[in-house]
LODO-437857 format. One record per residue: residue in one letter; x, y, z of N, C-alpha, C, CB in turn. Coordinates in Angstrom, 1 decimal. Glycine has a CB too. Example, Ala and Ser with C-alpha at 12.3 -4.5 7.8 and 13.67 -1.06 7.14 Angstrom:
// residues 2
 aa    n.X    n.Y    n.Z   ca.X   ca.Y   ca.Z    c.X    c.Y    c.Z   cb.X   cb.Y   cb.Z
  A   13.2   -5.7    7.8   12.3   -4.5    7.8   13.2   -3.3    7.8   11.3   -4.5    9.0
  S   12.8   -2.2    7.1   13.7   -1.1    7.1   12.9    0.0    7.9   14.1   -0.6    5.7
***
This chain:
// residues 105
 aa    n.X    n.Y    n.Z   ca.X   ca.Y   ca.Z    c.X    c.Y    c.Z   cb.X   cb.Y   cb.Z
  M  -16.6    0.0   -4.2  -16.0   -0.5   -3.2  -16.9   -1.0   -2.3  -15.1    0.2   -2.7
  A  -17.0   -2.1   -1.7  -17.8   -2.5   -0.9  -17.2   -2.3    0.8  -18.0   -3.9   -1.3
  I  -17.9   -2.0    1.8  -17.4   -2.0    3.3  -17.9   -3.3    3.7  -18.1   -0.8    4.2
  L  -16.8   -3.9    4.2  -16.8   -5.4    4.5  -16.8   -5.6    6.2  -15.4   -6.2    3.8
  S  -17.2   -6.5    6.7  -17.4   -6.5    8.1  -16.3   -7.3    8.6  -18.7   -7.2    8.6
  V  -15.4   -7.1    9.9  -14.6   -7.6   10.3  -14.6   -8.9   10.9  -14.3   -6.9   10.9
  V  -14.0  -10.0   10.3  -14.0  -11.1   10.9  -13.1  -11.9   11.8  -14.2  -11.7   10.1
  D  -11.8  -11.1   12.1  -11.0  -11.5   12.9  -10.1  -10.4   13.3  -10.5  -12.5   12.5
  S   -9.0  -10.5   13.9   -8.2   -9.5   14.6   -7.1   -8.9   13.5   -7.5  -10.2   16.0
  R   -7.0   -9.6   12.3   -6.1   -9.0   11.6   -6.5   -7.5   11.1   -5.8   -9.8   10.5
  K   -5.6   -6.7   10.8   -5.7   -5.4   10.6   -5.8   -5.2    8.9   -4.3   -4.7   11.4
  F   -5.5   -5.6    8.3   -5.6   -5.5    6.8   -6.0   -6.7    6.1   -4.4   -5.0    6.3
  E   -6.5   -6.2    4.6   -7.1   -7.3    3.5   -6.6   -7.0    2.5   -8.5   -7.3    3.2
  V   -6.1   -8.2    1.7   -5.7   -7.9    0.5   -6.5   -8.6   -0.5   -4.3   -8.2    0.5
  H   -7.0   -8.2   -1.7   -7.4   -8.8   -2.8   -6.6   -8.6   -4.0   -8.7   -8.5   -3.1
  C   -5.9   -9.6   -4.8   -5.1   -9.3   -5.8   -5.5  -10.3   -6.6   -3.8   -9.3   -5.6
  S   -5.9   -9.7   -7.9   -6.0  -10.5   -9.2   -5.0  -10.2  -10.3   -7.4  -10.1   -9.8
  A   -4.4  -11.1  -10.6   -3.4  -10.8  -11.5   -3.7  -12.1  -12.9   -1.8  -11.0  -10.5
  S   -4.9  -11.6  -13.5   -5.2  -12.1  -14.6   -5.4  -13.6  -14.8   -4.4  -11.6  -15.4
  D   -4.4  -14.2  -16.0   -4.3  -15.5  -16.0   -3.8  -16.4  -14.8   -3.6  -15.7  -17.0
  A   -2.9  -15.7  -14.2   -1.9  -16.2  -13.0   -2.9  -16.6  -11.9   -0.8  -14.9  -12.4
  G   -4.0  -16.0  -11.6   -4.5  -16.2  -10.5   -4.8  -15.1   -9.6   -3.8  -17.1   -9.9
  E   -5.3  -15.4   -8.4   -6.0  -14.6   -7.4   -5.3  -14.9   -6.1   -7.5  -14.9   -7.4
  L   -5.4  -13.5   -5.2   -4.8  -14.0   -3.9   -5.7  -13.1   -3.2   -3.0  -13.7   -3.7
  R   -6.2  -13.6   -2.0   -7.0  -13.0   -0.8   -6.7  -13.5    0.2   -8.2  -13.1   -0.7
  V   -6.2  -12.5    1.4   -5.5  -12.7    2.6   -6.0  -11.6    3.5   -4.1  -12.7    2.4
  R   -6.1  -11.9    4.7   -6.2  -10.9    5.9   -4.8  -11.0    6.7   -7.5  -11.3    7.0
  T   -4.4  -10.1    7.1   -2.8  -10.0    7.8   -2.7   -8.8    8.5   -1.6  -10.0    6.7
  D   -1.6   -8.8    9.3   -1.3   -7.8   10.2   -0.5   -6.5    9.6   -0.5   -8.4   11.3
  S    0.3   -7.1    8.4    1.0   -6.0    7.9    1.1   -6.5    6.2    2.6   -5.8    8.8
  V    1.4   -5.6    5.4    1.6   -5.7    4.0    2.6   -5.0    3.2    0.7   -5.3    3.5
  S    3.3   -5.8    2.3    4.2   -4.9    1.5    4.0   -5.9    0.2    6.0   -4.8    2.2
  I    3.6   -4.8   -0.8    3.4   -5.4   -2.2    4.1   -4.3   -3.1    1.7   -5.6   -2.7
  K    4.7   -5.0   -4.2    5.5   -4.2   -5.2    4.8   -4.7   -6.5    7.3   -4.5   -5.1
  V    4.6   -3.7   -7.3    4.2   -3.8   -8.6    5.1   -3.6   -9.6    3.2   -2.9   -8.8
  G    5.6   -4.3  -10.5    6.5   -4.0  -11.3    6.2   -4.0  -12.9    7.5   -4.9  -10.9
  Q    6.7   -3.4  -13.8    6.4   -3.3  -15.0    7.7   -3.4  -16.0    5.7   -2.1  -15.1
  C    7.4   -3.9  -17.1    8.9   -3.9  -18.0    9.0   -2.5  -18.7    8.9   -5.3  -19.4
  L   10.2   -2.4  -18.6   10.7   -1.1  -19.5   12.2   -1.2  -19.9   10.6    0.4  -18.5
  R   12.5   -0.2  -20.7   13.8   -0.2  -21.3   14.9    0.6  -20.4   13.7    0.4  -22.7
  I   16.1   -0.2  -20.4   17.1    0.6  -19.6   18.4    0.1  -20.4   17.2    0.1  -17.8
  D   19.1    1.2  -20.8   20.3    1.1  -21.6   20.1    0.1  -22.7   21.3    0.6  -20.8
  G   19.2    0.0  -23.4   18.9   -0.7  -24.4   18.2   -2.1  -24.2   20.1   -0.9  -25.1
  A   18.3   -2.6  -23.0   17.7   -3.9  -22.7   16.4   -3.5  -21.9   18.8   -5.0  -21.6
  K   15.5   -4.6  -22.0   14.3   -4.9  -21.3   14.6   -5.1  -19.9   13.5   -6.2  -21.8
  R   13.9   -4.6  -19.2   14.0   -5.0  -17.6   12.8   -4.7  -16.8   15.2   -4.1  -17.0
  M   12.7   -5.8  -15.8   11.5   -5.3  -14.8   11.9   -4.3  -14.0   11.0   -6.4  -13.9
  W   10.9   -3.6  -13.6   11.1   -2.5  -12.9   10.2   -2.4  -11.6   11.0   -1.6  -13.7
  H   10.2   -2.5  -10.4    9.2   -2.2   -9.4    9.0   -0.9   -9.3    9.7   -2.7   -8.1
  S    7.8   -0.4   -9.9    7.8    1.1  -10.1    6.6    1.4   -9.0    7.4    1.6  -11.7
  V    5.8    0.7   -8.3    5.0    1.3   -7.3    4.9    0.1   -6.1    3.6    1.7   -8.0
  G    5.2    0.7   -4.7    5.0   -0.2   -3.6    4.0    0.1   -2.7    6.0   -0.4   -2.8
  V    3.3   -0.6   -2.1    2.2   -0.5   -1.2    2.7   -1.1    0.1    1.0   -1.3   -1.8
  Y    2.7   -0.2    1.2    3.1   -0.9    2.4    2.1   -0.4    3.5    4.8   -0.7    2.8
  A    1.8   -1.5    4.3    0.7   -1.0    5.6    1.1   -1.8    6.9   -1.0   -1.4    5.2
  K    1.2   -1.2    7.9    1.3   -1.8    9.0    0.7   -0.8   10.1    2.7   -2.2    9.2
  E    0.6   -1.4   11.6    0.2   -0.4   12.6    1.5    0.1   13.1   -0.6   -1.0   13.8
  D    1.3    1.5   13.3    2.3    2.4   14.0    2.4    2.2   15.7    1.9    4.0   13.6
  E    3.4    2.8   16.2    3.4    2.6   17.6    2.3    3.2   18.5    4.6    2.9   18.0
  H    1.5    4.1   17.9    0.2    4.5   18.5   -1.0    3.7   18.2   -0.1    6.0   18.1
  G   -0.8    2.7   17.5   -2.2    1.8   17.1   -2.6    2.3   16.0   -3.4    1.8   18.1
  T   -2.2    3.1   15.3   -3.0    3.9   13.9   -2.5    3.0   13.0   -2.5    5.6   13.4
  L   -3.3    2.7   12.0   -3.2    1.6   10.9   -2.8    2.6    9.8   -4.7    0.8   10.5
  V   -1.6    2.3    9.1   -1.1    3.0    8.2   -0.7    2.5    6.8   -0.1    3.5    8.8
  I   -1.2    3.0    5.6   -1.0    2.4    4.3   -0.1    3.5    3.8   -2.3    2.1    3.4
  R    1.0    3.2    3.1    1.8    4.2    2.5    1.9    3.8    0.9    3.2    4.3    3.3
  V    1.7    4.6    0.0    2.2    4.2   -1.4    3.3    5.0   -2.1    1.1    4.3   -2.2
  L    4.1    4.3   -2.5    5.3    5.0   -3.1    5.8    4.6   -4.6    6.5    4.6   -2.1
  V    6.1    5.7   -5.4    6.4    5.5   -6.6    8.2    5.3   -6.8    5.7    6.8   -7.4
  F    8.5    4.5   -7.5    9.9    4.4   -7.8   10.4    4.6   -9.4   10.3    3.0   -7.3
  N   11.2    5.2   -9.6   11.8    5.8  -10.9   13.1    5.4  -11.2   11.9    7.2  -10.9
  P   13.4    4.8  -12.1   15.1    4.6  -12.2   15.8    6.0  -12.3   15.7    3.6  -13.7
  D   15.1    6.6  -12.9   15.8    8.1  -13.0   16.1    9.2  -11.6   14.7    8.9  -13.8
  W   15.2    8.5  -10.5   15.4    9.3   -9.3   16.1    8.5   -8.4   14.1    9.7   -8.7
  N   16.7    9.5   -7.4   17.8    8.9   -6.5   17.1    8.2   -5.2   18.8   10.1   -6.0
  E   15.7    8.5   -5.0   15.0    8.1   -3.9   13.4    7.8   -4.3   15.2    9.4   -2.8
  P   12.7    7.2   -3.7   11.3    6.9   -4.2   10.5    8.3   -3.8   10.5    5.6   -3.4
  L    9.2    8.5   -4.2    8.5    9.5   -3.9    7.1    8.8   -3.1    8.2   10.3   -5.2
  Q    6.7    9.2   -1.9    5.5    8.8   -1.4    4.4    9.8   -1.8    5.7    8.7    0.0
  I    3.6    9.0   -2.5    2.3    9.8   -3.0    1.3    9.8   -2.2    1.7    9.4   -4.2
  A    1.0    9.0   -1.2   -0.4    8.8   -0.6    0.1    8.2    0.9   -1.4    7.5   -1.6
  N   -0.5    8.6    1.8   -0.2    8.0    3.3   -1.9    8.2    3.9    1.2    9.2    4.4
  I   -2.2    6.9    4.1   -3.6    6.8    4.4   -3.8    6.1    5.7   -4.4    6.1    3.3
  K   -4.4    6.7    6.7   -4.6    6.3    8.1   -6.0    6.0    8.7   -4.1    7.4    8.9
  S   -6.3    5.2    9.5   -7.5    4.8   10.1   -7.0    4.5   11.8   -8.1    3.2    9.2
  R   -8.0    4.8   12.5   -7.7    4.5   13.9   -9.3    3.7   14.5   -7.2    6.1   14.7
  P   -9.3    2.3   14.0  -10.4    1.8   14.5  -10.7    1.5   16.0  -10.4    0.7   13.8
  Q   -9.5    1.5   16.5   -9.6    1.2   18.1  -10.1    2.5   18.9   -8.0    0.9   18.7
  D  -10.2    3.8   18.5  -10.4    4.9   18.7  -11.7    5.4   18.6   -9.7    5.4   18.2
  G  -12.7    5.2   19.7  -14.5    5.1   19.3  -14.5    6.6   19.5  -15.8    4.1   20.5
  D  -13.6    7.5   19.9  -13.9    9.0   19.7  -13.2    9.6   18.5  -13.5    9.8   21.0
  C  -12.8    9.0   17.6  -12.2    9.3   16.5  -13.4    9.7   15.5  -11.4    8.1   16.1
  N  -13.5   10.8   15.0  -14.7   11.1   14.1  -14.4   11.2   12.5  -15.2   12.4   14.5
  T  -13.2   10.8   12.2  -12.5   10.5   10.8  -12.1    9.1   10.6  -11.4   11.2   10.6
  A  -13.3    8.4    9.7  -13.1    7.1    9.5  -11.6    6.9    8.8  -14.3    6.7    8.7
  L  -11.3    7.8    8.0  -10.1    7.5    7.0   -9.3    8.9    6.8  -10.7    6.7    5.4
  G   -8.2    9.0    7.1   -7.4   10.0    7.0   -6.6   10.0    5.7   -6.7   10.1    8.1
  C   -6.4   11.0    4.7   -5.9   10.6    3.5   -4.8   11.9    3.2   -7.0   10.4    2.5
  N   -3.3   11.8    3.0   -2.7   12.8    2.8   -2.2   12.6    1.5   -1.8   13.1    3.7
  L   -2.2   13.3    0.6   -1.9   13.1   -0.8   -0.6   13.9   -1.2   -3.1   13.7   -1.6
  D   -0.1   14.5   -0.2    1.1   15.3   -0.3    2.4   14.5   -0.9    1.4   16.0    1.1
  H    3.1   15.0   -1.9    4.2   14.1   -2.4    5.4   14.5   -1.6    4.5   14.3   -4.0
  V    6.0   13.4   -0.9    7.2   13.7   -0.1    8.2   12.5   -0.3    6.7   14.0    1.5
  T    9.4   12.7   -0.2   10.4   11.5   -0.1   10.4   11.2    1.4   11.8   11.9   -0.7
  P   10.2    9.7    1.4   10.1    9.1    2.8   11.5    9.2    3.6    9.6    7.5    2.7
***
């Protein structure tokens, strides 16, 4: 992975390659991405959004990315990652904080 320079005030950048369907590259202040996959439920093929990636700035100015897993057999999603940065805080010595505890949001 490359470290890129910041070219504007937007908080996040998304690069998405969808094989033959094309590519998406955007900078934005928040992100909501769902990735679905085909599975079989009750004998029929269905598309199921199994992973969600959500990014936003919280009330303290911290940038937060959450990764959630969804399973049709579960009552609620499972958060598998919470990744934070504080680019506005010059005193912060941690570039990227990663919490990989599995929790229900």
